[in-house]
C-alpha positions, -999 to +999 in steps of 0.1 A: +000+000+000+027+025+010+046+023-024+013+031-041+008+061-018+043+074-026+039+069-063+006+089-062+024+116-042+051+119-068+026+120-096+007+148-078+039+168-074+047+165-111+011+175-120+015+206-097+048+214-113+041+208-150+003+205-153-021+176-160-003+168-193+022+149-172-002+120-167-023+124-199-009+103-228-007+117-263-002+103-298+030+114-316+033+122-352+047+087-359+016+071-344+033+061-311+018+067-277+037+094-259+036+118-230+057+123-199+044+093-180+044+070-210+080+080-216+088+071-180+073+037-184+091+031-216+124+043-202+120+021-171+115-012-190+152-023-188+153-017-151+119-034-146+131-066-164+162-067-143+143-060-111+118-088-118+147-113-121+163-098-090+131-103-071+132-140-077+168-142-067+163-123-035+133-145-027+158-174-024+179-153+000+204-145-027+216-114-046+229-108-081+254-079-085+264-090-120+232-079-138+247-046-150+276-065-165+253-091-181+233-063-195+265-050-212+274-085-225+240-090-240+241-056-257+276-062-270+269-096-285+238-084-303+253-052-317+286-068-327+269-097-344+247-074-364+275-050-373+298-078-385+271-091-408+270-082-445+233-072-443+222-055-411+187-052-423+182-089-427+156-104-403+177-136-400+207-116-389+187-097-362+170-129-349+203-147-347+219-118-328+190-117-304+189-154-298+227-156-293+226-128-268+198-143-248+214-178-248+247-165-236+232-143-208+210-172-197+241-194-194+260-167-175+231-165-151+230-203-147+267-202-140+261-178-111+235-202-098+259-231-100+286-212-080+260-204-053+241-237-052+268-263-061+300-247-049+285-230-018+300-196-026+281-167-010+258-150-036+273-116-031+308-130-038+299-152-067+281-124-085+307-098-076+332-119-096+312-115-128+303-079-120+340-071-121+349-094-151+317-089-171+325-055-185+359-068-195+343-096-213+320-072-231+350-051-242+367-082-255+336-090-276+335-055-291+373-051-294+372-021-271+350-002-296+314+008-295+296-012-322+268+007-339+237-006-357+222+012-386+189+030-380+173+010-408+180-023-391+149-041-377+169-044-344+162-008-335+124-015-335+129-035-303+135-004-284+120+023-306+091+007-323+054+005-313+025-020-317-010-007-316+005+027-307+020+013-275+058+012-274+072-023-279+094-022-247+062-017-227+046-048-244+078-068-236+077-057-199+040-065-196+045-100-211+075-107-189+056-096-158+026-117-167+047-148-175+066-146-142+034-139-122+017-169-138+047-191-131+051-181-095+014-177-085-004-203-106+022-231-102+041-245-072+072-226-082+063-195-061+057-216-030+090-234-036+109-201-039+095-188-007+102-221+010+138-221-001+143-185+009+124-187+041+139-219+056+165-236+034+171-265+059+134-273+062+131-272+025+159-297+021+144-320+047+110-318+029+127-331-003+127-298-022+155-296-047+167-262-035+199-263-056+179-267-089+156-239-079+185-216-071+202-223-105+168-216-122+162-182-106+198-171-114+193-183-150+160-163-152+178-132-137+206-135-163+180-139-191+161-108-179+194-088-178+202-099-213+168-089-226+172-055-208+205-051-226+189-058-260+162-032-254+188-006-242+211-012-272+182-012-296+170+021-283+205+037-286+215+018-317+249+009-301+265-010-272+288+007-247+306-020-227+318+006-201+286+025-194+257+003-206+237-007-176+262+009-152+249+006-116+216-006-127+219-035-102+216-009-074+184+006-088+171-029-092+177-038-056+161-005-045+130-013-066+127-047-050+131-032-015+106-004-022+082-031-035+081-048-001+103-079-008+126-086+022+163-090+015+162-119+040+143-141+015+109-157+016+078-138+005+082-117-027+060-092-046+064-089-083+037-062-086+054-043-057+087-045-076+070-030-106+056-001-086+091+004-071+106+007-106+079+032-116+086+052-084+123+054-093+116+065-129+090+091-117+114+103-091+141+111-116+116+132-136+103+149-105+137+162-095+140+179-129+104+192-129+107+209-095+139+227-106+165+206-087+198+196-103+203+160-114+229+156-086+199+152-062+189+118-078+209+096-055+200+115-023+163+115-033+164+077-040+179+072-005+152+093+011+124+074-007+139+040+004+143+053+039+107+065+041+092+034+026+113+012+049+100+031+079+064+029+067+066-008+061+082-014+095+057-029+120+077-015+149+077+021+135+040+020+127+033+008+162+054+036+177+036+062+155+001+049+163+008+044+201-003+079+212-036+075+193-045+041+209-069+042+238-055+027+270-080+002+284-092+014+318-089-009+348-122-024+358-135-013+392-148-043+411-180-037+432-176-044+469-187-078+479-220-079+498-217-080+536-223-114+552-256-119+570-239-121+603-221-088+599-253-072+587-271-083+618-246-065+641 
């Protein structure tokens, strides 16, 4: 509930600063749906994809710091493959590049899961290794250059195109959210994730294959990061191994926390994570719209996380509401009736 309240408050601030056009969509000359809030949603798609994968990982009491590097690797593979082809506009070339990038990033994610589940390496350490090495791998793929894709290539439609006036990235995000929600809420997978994250030892004794589930969620997280890299590279028409997806892992963790998923594992909220991503995207625009410099972004994000964490804390809510609670009054017992002998005296 509280993330929704904060999102509505941010929207209200933006409407007060820029007018109602902030929330009202419009149709651009090219037939695509536009407007300030629609642009926020479209721009937030790569972060949302990564945050959804991160939510599943955190549900198993893990963490993935390598998603930014995996983002860069996926973008580098796709752009370099297309640039090296003789015909960048060929559909086969684009599909091959996309498939190759997704397969590689999924394998990288699975490797993170193997290091955590099979080798017993702490998640923060296992993924930190790839976080450091990943951008170097992306630079090796691109030869230290920034591969660029022609604007006429169908690949650019992935990040810039529209279907039924709605930007394609928003369609992709909606499909990813729906697929993960169905898998985790309509099958036993969600219960197994919460069981593994909430009590790993009890899960093991119950016969749950926690190692396989751990590898699976890291694989999905890597796949989501690779897809995010494809959308980011498609939108820009290039892949920057150094700056592509830089520090996006921190924003993803912030979104998960804002959405109400505990870092200790167990229960998770995909819809809450989605709201957290939109809050972050809206907050970035709010800072500009109210006249603050962009240097306030990190401070503002920290303040929002702090406020949401307090509002979601049962102890803090109890402390705030304590003065408003009525203290039950002690019952006054009526004196016992005098005994007959005492009354006769």
